[in-house]
C-alpha positions in Angstrom: 83.6 116.9 78.7 81.8 113.5 78.3 84.8 112.1 76.4 87.2 113.4 79.1 85.1 111.8 81.8 85.0 108.5 79.9 88.7 108.6 79.5 89.3 109.2 83.2 86.9 106.4 84.1 88.8 104.1 81.8 92.1 105.0 83.4 90.8 104.5 86.9 89.3 101.2 85.9 92.8 100.0 84.9 94.4 100.9 88.2 95.6 97.9 90.2 93.3 97.2 93.2 92.2 94.6 95.7 89.7 93.4 93.1 92.7 92.2 90.9 94.2 90.3 93.8 90.8 88.8 94.7 90.3 87.6 91.2 93.7 85.9 91.4 92.9 84.3 94.7 89.6 82.9 93.4 91.3 81.5 90.3 94.0 80.0 92.5 91.4 78.4 94.7 90.0 76.6 91.7 93.3 74.9 91.0 95.0 72.1 92.9 97.5 73.3 95.5 101.1 73.2 94.4 103.5 73.2 97.4 106.5 75.5 97.0 109.9 73.9 96.4 113.1 75.2 97.9 115.6 76.6 95.5 118.3 77.1 98.2 121.8 75.6 97.9 123.1 73.9 101.1 125.3 76.9 102.0 122.1 78.9 102.5 119.6 76.3 103.6 121.9 75.0 106.3 123.1 78.3 107.7 122.6 79.2 111.4 120.5 82.2 112.4 123.7 84.2 113.4 125.0 83.8 109.8 121.6 84.6 108.3 121.6 87.9 110.3 124.9 88.8 108.6 123.0 89.2 105.3 121.8 92.8 105.4 120.3 95.1 102.8 122.6 97.9 101.6 121.2 101.3 102.4 122.5 102.8 99.2 120.4 100.2 97.4 117.1 100.8 99.2 114.1 100.9 96.8 112.9 104.5 96.3 116.3 105.8 97.4 116.1 108.3 94.6 112.4 109.1 94.9 110.8 112.0 96.7 109.1 110.0 99.4 109.9 109.4 103.1 109.1 105.7 102.6 111.9 103.3 101.6 111.8 99.5 100.9 114.5 97.0 101.7 114.4 93.2 101.2 115.1 90.0 103.1 117.4 87.5 101.4 116.5 83.9 101.3 118.1 81.6 103.8 117.4 78.9 106.5 113.6 78.1 106.5 112.9 81.1 104.2 113.7 78.8 101.3 111.3 79.8 98.5 111.2 83.3 96.9 108.2 85.6 97.1 107.4 87.8 94.1 107.4 91.6 94.8 106.1 94.1 92.3 105.8 97.9 92.4 102.7 99.8 91.3 103.4 103.2 89.7 100.2 104.8 88.4 98.6 102.1 86.2 101.8 100.2 85.7 102.8 97.1 87.6 106.4 95.9 87.4 108.3 93.2 89.3 111.2 94.3 91.4 113.8 91.9 90.3 116.2 90.2 92.7 119.7 91.5 92.7 122.4 90.1 94.9 124.1 93.6 94.7 121.3 94.9 97.0 122.9 92.9 99.9 125.9 93.0 102.1 126.9 89.4 102.9 129.4 90.3 105.6 132.1 87.7 106.0 130.0 84.8 104.6 132.0 82.6 102.1 130.2 81.1 99.1 130.3 81.0 95.4 128.6 84.1 94.2 127.1 82.2 91.3 124.7 80.4 93.6 122.9 83.6 94.4 121.9 84.3 90.8 118.8 82.1 90.9 117.7 83.1 94.4 115.2 85.7 95.4 113.6 87.8 98.1 112.2 86.1 101.2 110.3 89.2 102.3 110.6 93.0 102.7 110.9 95.8 105.2 109.4 99.2 105.2 111.4 102.2 106.4 110.1 105.6 107.5 111.4 108.5 109.7 109.1 107.8 112.6 111.4 108.9 115.4 113.1 111.9 113.9 113.4 113.6 110.6 116.0 112.1 108.2 116.4 108.9 110.1 115.2 105.8 108.2 113.6 103.6 110.9 112.3 100.2 110.1 108.6 100.2 110.9 107.3 97.0 109.2 108.8 93.6 108.6 107.2 91.0 106.4 109.0 87.6 106.5 107.9 84.0 106.7 104.6 82.4 105.8 102.0 85.2 106.4 103.7 86.8 109.3 104.3 90.5 109.7 105.3 92.9 112.4 104.7 96.7 112.8 106.0 99.3 115.3 105.2 102.9 116.0 107.3 105.7 117.5 109.9 104.6 120.2 108.7 101.0 119.9 110.8 97.9 119.1 109.5 94.7 117.5 107.7 92.2 119.7 104.6 90.3 118.8 103.6 89.4 115.3 100.4 89.4 113.2 99.5 86.9 110.5 97.3 86.9 107.5 95.4 83.7 108.4 95.5 80.8 110.8 94.2 77.4 109.8 93.5 74.5 112.2 95.6 75.9 115.0 96.1 73.6 118.1 94.2 70.7 116.4 95.5 67.1 116.5 95.5 67.1 112.7 98.2 69.7 112.7 98.3 73.4 111.9 98.6 74.7 108.3 100.5 77.9 107.8 99.2 79.8 104.8 101.9 81.7 102.9 102.0 85.1 101.2 103.4 84.2 97.7 103.2 87.6 96.0 103.1 91.3 96.9 102.3 94.5 95.1 103.4 97.7 96.7 102.2 101.1 95.6 104.9 103.7 95.2 103.7 106.6 97.5 103.5 110.2 96.2 105.7 112.8 97.9 102.9 114.0 100.1 101.6 110.5 101.1 101.6 109.6 104.8 100.6 106.0 104.2 101.7 103.0 102.2 99.4 100.6 100.3 100.4 96.9 100.0 98.5 94.1 98.4 99.2 90.4 99.0 98.2 87.0 97.6 97.9 84.2 100.0 98.0 80.5 99.2 97.8 77.2 101.2 96.4 73.7 100.8 93.1 74.7 102.4 92.5 78.4 101.5 93.6 81.3 99.3 93.2 84.9 100.0 93.6 88.5 98.8 94.7 91.3 101.2 95.0 95.0 101.2 97.2 96.6 103.9 97.3 100.4 104.3 100.1 101.2 106.7 99.9 104.5 108.5 103.0 105.3 110.6 102.7 107.3 113.8 103.1 107.4 117.5 100.7 104.4 117.2 101.2 102.8 113.8 97.9 101.7 112.3 97.3 99.1 109.6 93.9 99.0 107.8 93.3 95.5 106.5 90.8 94.2 104.0 90.9 90.4 103.6 89.0 88.2 101.1 89.4 84.5 101.9 88.4 81.6 99.7 88.2 78.0 101.0 89.9 75.5 98.7 89.3 72.5 101.0 87.9 71.5 104.4 89.0 73.8 107.2 88.2 72.7 110.7 89.2 76.0 112.3 89.6 79.3 110.5 91.6 82.0 112.4 90.9 85.6 111.4 93.3 88.4 112.3 95.6 86.1 114.2 98.2 87.5 116.6 101.3 85.5 117.8 103.2 86.5 120.9 105.5 85.2 123.7 104.8 84.8 127.4 107.5 83.1 129.5 106.8 84.3 133.0 105.5 87.2 135.1 104.1 88.1 138.5 101.1 85.8 137.9 103.5 82.9 137.1 106.9 83.4 138.5 110.0 81.3 137.7 111.8 79.5 140.5 115.2 79.8 138.9 117.4 82.7 139.8 116.6 85.6 137.4 117.0 89.3 138.0 114.0 89.9 135.7 110.6 89.7 137.3 109.0 89.2 133.9 109.8 88.1 130.4 107.0 88.5 127.9 106.0 90.4 124.7 102.4 90.3 125.9 100.8 89.5 129.3 97.1 89.3 128.5 94.3 88.9 126.0 91.8 91.8 126.1 88.3 91.5 124.5 85.7 94.2 123.9 82.5 92.2 123.3 79.7 93.2 121.0 77.4 93.7 124.1 79.9 96.2 125.5 81.5 93.9 128.1 85.3 94.1 128.6 87.3 90.9 129.4 90.9 90.5 130.5 92.6 87.1 130.4 96.1 87.1 131.9 98.4 84.8 129.9 100.0 81.6 131.2 103.0 79.5 130.1 101.2 76.1 130.8 102.7 72.7 131.3 100.4 71.4 128.5 98.8 73.0 125.5 95.7 75.0 126.6 92.9 76.4 124.4 90.4 78.9 125.8 87.4 80.0 123.9 85.3 83.2 124.4 81.9 83.2 122.5 81.5 86.7 121.2 79.0 88.1 118.6 80.2 91.1 116.6 83.3 91.8 118.6 84.2 95.5 119.0 87.9 94.6 119.5 90.4 92.2 120.8 94.2 92.0 121.1 97.3 90.8 122.9 98.4 93.6 125.2 101.5 94.5 127.1 100.0 96.0 130.2 102.3 97.7 132.7 105.4 98.6 130.8 107.5 100.3 133.4 111.1 99.4 132.9 111.3 98.2 136.6 109.0 95.3 135.6 111.6 93.8 133.3 115.0 95.4 134.1 116.2 94.1 130.8 118.5 96.6 128.9 119.2 94.1 126.1 115.7 93.0 125.0 113.7 96.0 126.3 110.3 94.2 126.8 109.0 97.6 128.1 109.2 99.0 124.6 107.3 96.2 122.8 103.9 97.2 121.5 100.5 95.8 122.1 98.4 94.9 119.0 94.7 95.7 119.0 92.3 94.4 116.4 89.3 96.7 115.7 86.7 95.0 113.4 85.1 97.2 110.8 81.5 96.3 110.2 79.7 93.3 111.8 81.6 90.1 111.9 78.6 88.1 113.1 78.6 85.1 115.4 81.9 83.5 116.4 84.5 83.3 119.1 87.9 84.7 120.1 90.2 81.8 120.8 93.4 81.9 122.9 96.1 79.2 122.5 98.8 78.9 125.1 101.7 76.5 124.4 104.4 75.5 126.8 107.8 77.0 126.2 111.1 76.7 128.1 112.6 80.0 126.8 111.8 83.3 125.2 112.8 82.4 121.7 109.5 80.6 121.0 106.2 82.4 120.3 103.9 80.4 122.4 100.7 82.5 122.4 98.2 82.7 119.6 94.9 84.6 119.6 92.4 85.0 116.7 88.7 85.3 115.8 87.0 82.3 114.3 83.5 82.6 112.7 80.8 80.1 113.6 79.9 79.8 109.9 82.4 79.4 107.1 81.9 80.7 103.6 80.8 78.4 100.8 83.4 77.3 98.3 83.9 80.1 95.7 82.3 82.8 97.9 84.8 85.0 99.7 84.8 85.6 103.4 85.1 89.4 103.5 86.7 90.6 106.7 87.9 94.2 107.3 89.7 95.4 110.4 92.1 98.0 111.8 95.2 97.1 113.7 96.6 99.4 116.3 100.3 98.9 117.3 100.5 100.9 120.5 102.2 101.4 123.9 99.2 103.5 125.1 97.0 100.6 126.3 94.7 102.8 128.5 93.7 104.7 125.4 92.1 101.6 124.0 89.6 101.6 126.9 86.3 103.3 127.7 87.2 105.8 130.4 84.0 104.7 132.3 85.4 101.1 132.7 88.3 100.3 135.0 90.9 97.8 133.8 93.3 95.3 135.4 96.7 96.7 135.9 98.4 93.5 137.1 97.8 90.0 138.5 99.9 88.4 141.2 99.8 84.6 141.9 101.4 83.5 145.2 101.0 81.0 148.0 98.0 81.8 150.3 98.9 83.1 153.7 97.3 84.3 156.9 98.8 86.5 159.6 98.9 84.8 163.0 98.4 86.3 166.4 102.2 86.7 166.7 102.2 88.5 163.4 104.2 85.7 161.7 102.7 84.8 158.3 101.4 81.3 158.0 101.2 79.6 154.6 98.1 77.4 154.8 98.3 75.5 151.5 95.8 77.7 149.6 96.5 79.6 146.4 96.2 83.4 146.4 95.5 85.8 143.5 95.8 89.5 143.9 94.4 91.7 141.1 94.9 95.5 140.9 92.2 97.5 139.1 92.9 101.1 138.0 91.5 103.8 135.7 89.6 107.1 135.8 86.4 105.1 136.6 87.9 104.4 140.0 90.1 107.5 140.5 87.2 109.8 140.0 84.8 108.0 142.3 83.3 110.2 145.1 84.8 109.5 148.5 81.6 108.0 149.9 81.2 105.5 147.0 80.6 101.9 148.0 82.7 99.6 145.9 82.4 95.8 146.1 83.5 92.8 144.1 81.9 89.9 142.4 84.0 86.8 142.4 83.3 83.3 141.1 85.4 80.1 140.8 84.8 76.9 138.9 83.8 73.5 140.4 87.4 72.6 140.9 88.1 75.1 143.6 86.7 76.5 146.8 86.8 80.3 147.4 88.1 80.6 151.0 87.9 84.4 151.1 88.1 87.6 149.0 89.2 91.0 150.3 88.8 94.3 148.4 90.8 97.3 149.6 91.8 100.7 148.1 95.2 100.9 146.5 96.1 104.6 146.8 99.4 104.1 144.9 97.5 103.6 141.6 94.3 105.4 142.8 92.4 102.1 142.3 91.6 98.9 144.2 93.3 95.6 145.0 91.3 92.4 145.2 92.9 89.5 147.1 91.4 86.0 146.7 92.4 82.8 148.3 91.2 79.5 146.8 91.6 75.8 147.7 92.2 73.7 144.6 90.4 70.4 144.7 92.2 68.5 141.9 95.6 69.9 140.9 95.4 67.8 137.7 92.6 70.0 136.4 92.4 73.7 135.6 90.5 76.2 137.7 88.5 79.0 136.0 88.1 82.2 138.0 86.3 85.5 137.3 86.1 88.8 139.1 84.8 92.3 138.6 84.3 95.5 140.6 80.7 96.8 141.2 79.1 99.8 142.8 75.3 100.2 143.5 74.5 97.5 141.0 76.7 99.0 138.3 79.8 97.2 136.9 82.8 99.4 137.3 85.5 97.3 135.7 86.3 94.8 133.0 85.9 91.2 133.9 89.1 89.5 135.1 88.9 86.0 133.6 91.8 83.9 134.8 92.7 80.2 134.5 94.9 78.4 136.9 96.4 75.7 134.7 96.8 72.1 136.0 99.7 71.7 138.4 99.8 75.4 138.8 101.7 76.7 141.8 103.2 80.0 142.7 106.3 79.2 140.6 106.9 77.6 137.3 109.9 75.4 136.3 111.6 75.4 132.9 
């Protein structure tokens, strides 16, 4: 019995794990950084996106096609900016073997090139397929492509915002560095497995890292992340659990060009659940100049870029279906200590650019050679209310418009002020007794004067609407505003924390 136990322990010790990747990341950190060199011939490096999309994996060549598992793997071909190969290996028991590149795995459509040029190319990334919507249908549920980017979806969702492994020096004058996943190890799932384990090695001039991702498909797909980050050189800003999204316009920042859509965005706000229990909601903007907002938070309970209010009528877009794009919620595991959630908003003229970034940055960085250990769970969901404490109301939507008053003749008069209307909803409001006294707490920064605020029930959503009118003092400067609902000294809602960017009006121009 002792011999058998020792043998089992020996076999288990040999199994590939996060510790193996961590050892590689530490060893890599101790060596000078070697920048990847493109191996693409011009026919692939100079192709347009429409041509790159023609290169599709062949379904009959999916990895694990002949295995008894609902999971399948498919690969991205190199092309355009995806110009250096990533190494992808499969873990089967205690064996690790590289999945070799084979051009026969791809359908190149009508692209014309010398087939010999593909022989030395490789994979740019991979996709995970799983029958999430109905049995027997292989739905793509995870995409890993480019730097350390990846996207995940759940049942009835389509791709929207992205996650990243790590962000370095985002929005700093020195320029951002984009760490890159250079190697992956994927554990072949057993027939009964409902999750997929992926390991990744990250490299960059400033940091290396080891990652374990456990993907659990479902109505809300969940990814459990364990990250071990080593600093190789000076990092001015370290972004943990970064999310990248797009916000072009919405009711809080309308567009003055004719557009049948009232909103175009993958996310419309940053939500934060602070360590002290406070909830914050920051509606997103598409500013005229780069804007960075910082929220000092100790031991955050969660944060994420959300798509609140996903009725189809908000978007009316049958092609891009913004109403089906998920929110991403980061749920830290353990104490993260002192730090801040940072929101970066970048001007964009169209919806093809991801112009929103949010991440956690610790106040203290690890010493060289000592890994920063960060664990968290990612929720990819369309059920945003489920993320919230039922005892706390949340912001349903924000409207930004020209301030107005109704004159004695009932004609509306626009008085040059700026108006914000905020709808609050949730069980905390719907279940209030009829005689409950509900009020609001509103504050504005030094660059604005609060002319008035009016709170009224909104029976349509069984909540309340808060209308505020402000006079901006200097249009060249931003205005910070905060508001929350209260009753008998108790806070009923999350804190609406909004910024009117410089030059902000009721409409934006692009």
